C-alpha positions as CSV (number, residue, x, y, z in Angstrom):
1,X,42.7,121.2,146.8
2,X,42.2,120.6,143.1
3,X,45.2,119.1,141.4
4,X,46.0,118.6,137.9
5,X,49.4,116.7,138.0
6,X,52.5,116.1,140.2
7,X,55.6,115.1,138.5
8,X,59.3,115.3,138.4
9,X,61.3,117.1,135.8
10,X,63.8,119.8,135.0
11,X,62.9,123.4,135.6
12,X,62.6,124.8,132.1
13,X,62.7,128.6,132.5
14,X,63.8,131.5,135.0
15,X,66.3,131.6,137.6
16,X,66.2,127.9,138.4
17,X,66.3,126.9,134.9
18,X,68.1,123.4,134.5
19,X,67.5,122.3,138.1
20,X,65.8,118.9,138.9
21,X,62.3,120.1,140.4
22,X,59.1,118.6,141.7
23,X,56.2,120.2,140.1
24,X,52.9,120.4,141.7
25,X,50.2,121.7,139.0
26,X,47.0,123.2,140.5
27,X,43.8,123.0,138.6
28,X,41.8,126.0,137.7
29,X,42.5,129.7,136.6
30,X,41.0,133.0,136.6
31,X,42.1,133.7,132.9
32,X,41.9,131.9,129.7
33,X,44.8,133.1,127.5
34,X,44.4,131.8,123.9
35,X,47.8,130.4,123.7
36,X,48.1,128.9,126.9
37,X,50.3,125.7,126.9
38,X,48.6,124.1,129.8
39,X,44.8,124.6,128.7
40,X,44.0,121.2,130.4
41,X,44.6,122.9,133.8
42,X,42.3,125.9,133.2
43,X,38.9,124.6,134.1
44,X,38.4,124.3,137.9
45,X,36.0,121.4,137.7
46,X,38.7,119.0,136.3
47,X,41.7,117.5,138.0
48,X,41.3,115.6,141.2
49,X,40.5,116.7,144.9
50,X,43.2,116.0,147.1
51,X,43.9,116.8,150.9
52,X,46.9,119.0,151.4
53,X,48.8,116.4,153.3
54,X,48.1,113.8,150.3
55,X,49.4,116.3,148.0
56,X,52.6,116.7,150.2
57,X,53.2,113.0,150.6
58,X,52.8,112.3,146.8
59,X,55.0,115.2,145.9
60,X,57.8,114.2,148.2
61,X,57.5,110.5,147.2
62,X,58.6,111.4,143.7
63,X,62.2,112.5,144.2
64,X,64.8,113.4,146.8
65,X,65.4,116.7,145.1
66,X,65.1,120.0,147.2
67,X,63.1,122.3,144.6
68,X,59.5,122.4,144.5
69,X,57.6,124.5,141.9
70,X,53.8,125.2,142.5
71,X,52.2,126.1,139.2
72,X,49.0,125.8,137.3
73,X,46.4,126.9,136.3
74,X,46.6,129.8,138.8
75,X,47.8,128.5,142.2
76,X,46.4,131.6,143.9
77,X,42.7,130.6,143.2
78,X,43.2,128.2,145.9
79,X,45.2,130.6,148.1
80,X,44.5,129.0,151.5
81,X,45.0,125.4,150.5
82,X,48.2,126.5,148.7
83,X,49.5,128.5,151.8
84,X,48.9,125.3,154.0
85,X,51.0,123.3,151.5
86,X,53.9,125.9,151.5
87,X,53.9,125.9,155.4
88,X,54.2,122.2,155.2
89,X,56.9,122.1,152.7
90,X,59.0,124.7,154.6
91,X,59.0,122.4,157.5
92,X,61.0,120.1,155.3
93,X,63.3,122.8,154.2
94,X,62.3,122.7,150.4
95,X,63.1,125.6,148.2
96,X,59.8,126.7,147.0
97,X,58.9,128.6,143.7
98,X,55.3,129.5,142.8
99,X,54.1,130.6,139.3
100,X,51.3,133.1,139.2
101,X,49.6,135.4,136.6
102,X,50.0,138.5,138.7
103,X,46.3,139.4,138.7
104,X,45.8,138.4,142.4
105,X,46.9,140.0,145.5
106,X,50.0,138.6,147.1
107,X,49.0,136.5,150.1
108,X,49.8,137.1,153.6
109,X,52.2,134.1,153.4
110,X,54.0,135.2,150.5
111,X,57.5,135.7,152.3
112,X,57.5,131.9,153.0
113,X,57.9,131.4,149.1
114,X,61.7,131.4,148.0
115,X,60.8,132.8,144.7
116,X,57.6,134.1,143.0
117,X,57.6,133.9,139.4
118,X,54.9,136.4,138.3
119,X,53.8,136.2,134.7
120,X,52.6,139.6,133.6
121,X,50.4,139.1,130.7
122,X,51.2,141.0,127.5
123,X,48.6,142.0,125.1
124,X,48.7,139.2,122.8
125,X,47.7,136.9,125.7
126,X,44.8,138.9,127.3
127,X,44.5,142.3,125.6
128,X,42.9,144.1,128.7
129,X,43.7,142.4,131.7
130,X,44.9,144.4,134.7
131,X,47.8,143.0,136.7
132,X,48.2,143.8,140.3
133,X,50.9,146.4,140.5
134,X,51.8,145.1,144.2
135,X,54.0,142.4,142.3
136,X,56.2,145.2,140.9
137,X,57.4,145.9,144.3
138,X,58.5,142.4,145.0
139,X,61.8,140.9,146.5
140,X,65.1,140.8,144.5
141,X,64.6,137.0,144.8
142,X,61.3,137.1,142.9
143,X,60.7,137.1,139.0
144,X,58.7,139.2,136.7
145,X,58.1,137.3,133.5
146,X,57.0,138.6,130.1
147,X,56.1,136.2,127.5
148,X,56.3,138.2,124.1
149,X,54.8,137.1,121.0
150,X,55.2,140.2,118.8
151,X,56.6,143.9,118.7
152,X,53.7,145.2,120.7
153,X,54.3,142.7,123.5
154,X,58.0,143.9,123.5
155,X,56.8,147.6,123.9
156,X,54.4,146.8,126.6
157,X,57.1,144.9,128.5
158,X,59.4,147.6,128.1
159,X,57.1,150.1,129.5
160,X,56.2,148.1,132.7
161,X,60.0,147.2,133.2
162,X,60.7,150.9,133.2
163,X,58.5,151.1,136.4
164,X,60.3,148.3,138.4
165,X,62.8,149.5,141.0
166,X,66.5,148.7,140.5
167,X,66.4,146.5,143.8
168,X,63.1,144.9,142.8
169,X,62.5,141.6,141.2
170,X,64.5,140.1,138.6
171,X,63.1,140.6,135.0
172,X,62.6,137.7,132.5
173,X,61.4,138.1,129.0
174,X,60.6,134.8,127.4
175,X,59.9,134.5,123.6
176,X,56.7,132.6,122.7
177,X,57.7,129.4,121.0
178,X,54.7,128.9,118.4
179,X,56.0,125.5,117.5
180,X,57.6,123.4,120.1
181,X,58.6,120.8,117.6
182,X,60.5,123.2,115.3
183,X,62.2,125.6,117.7
184,X,65.0,126.4,115.3
185,X,62.4,127.4,112.6
186,X,61.8,130.5,114.9
187,X,65.3,131.6,114.9
188,X,64.6,135.1,113.8
189,X,62.1,135.8,116.6
190,X,64.5,134.2,119.1
191,X,67.3,136.4,117.9
192,X,65.2,139.6,118.0
193,X,64.3,138.8,121.6
194,X,67.8,138.2,122.6
195,X,68.8,141.6,121.3
196,X,65.9,143.2,123.1
197,X,67.2,141.5,126.4
198,X,70.5,142.9,125.6
199,X,69.3,146.4,125.2
200,X,67.3,146.3,128.5
201,X,70.0,144.3,130.3
202,X,67.4,141.7,131.4
203,X,67.6,137.8,131.5
204,X,66.3,136.2,128.6
205,X,64.4,133.0,129.7
206,X,63.9,130.4,126.9
207,X,61.6,127.4,127.7
208,X,64.2,124.5,127.7
209,X,61.7,121.9,128.5
210,X,59.9,122.7,125.1
211,X,63.3,122.7,123.3
212,X,63.8,119.1,124.8
213,X,60.5,117.4,125.0
214,X,58.2,119.6,122.8
215,X,54.9,120.8,124.3
216,X,54.0,117.8,126.3
217,X,52.3,117.2,129.6
218,X,54.2,115.9,132.6
219,X,57.7,117.1,131.6
C-alpha cells in the first residue's frame, strides 16, 4: 500500500482530541481541495510502497498507546489494503479511527472501525462534489465533520445536519484556520463558529495540533 508517513502525536480534533495517537497517513486522494493542509499526500505516485505487515510493524513500534488513526490522502482509495490493516490492528485490540472525505462507499469491513470521521466537503472546498449519503446513517460512535470557511459553508452544513437522525453520527463543525501561525488573529471567525455550534447544539472541533505546532508535517 502507498504510505506517506507514520508518526506519533496528539489527536488534534474530533471526539478523541487530546489523546496520544499513532497516525498512519496513506498516499493518494480522489479529490484535490484547494485549501488541503496535507497536499503532499494527494498524488498517488508519491509516498512509499509498503506491505501491510510492514506498515503494522512500523506503526506499532512508534508507541505503546492504544489509539490508531488512519488518514490521508483518502484511505478508501486503497480500501482492500486498509481493510487488511484494520483486521490486523483489531487482533491487537487497538482503537481505530479512519478519516475519509465521504465520497466513497462505506466498505464491507466498516464496523471493525471504532469511529469513522467523515469530512463532508463544504462548497469552499470542492463546490460541486457529491458525498455518499450512506454516511448520514452512520453509527453514534462515528463522526460527521464540516470544515467551514465562510457563511455559505455554515448554511450548507446546517442544511445537511438537518438530515441526520438524532441517533446518528456525532456532528462536528470545524472552523477553517487560514493562518496556523496566528490563530488568535482569527478570533472573530472562531467566535462566530462557536455561536453557530451553540445554536445547532453540536460539537465545535478546533484543530488543536495547528494551535500547538502550526501547519507542520508529522505532528
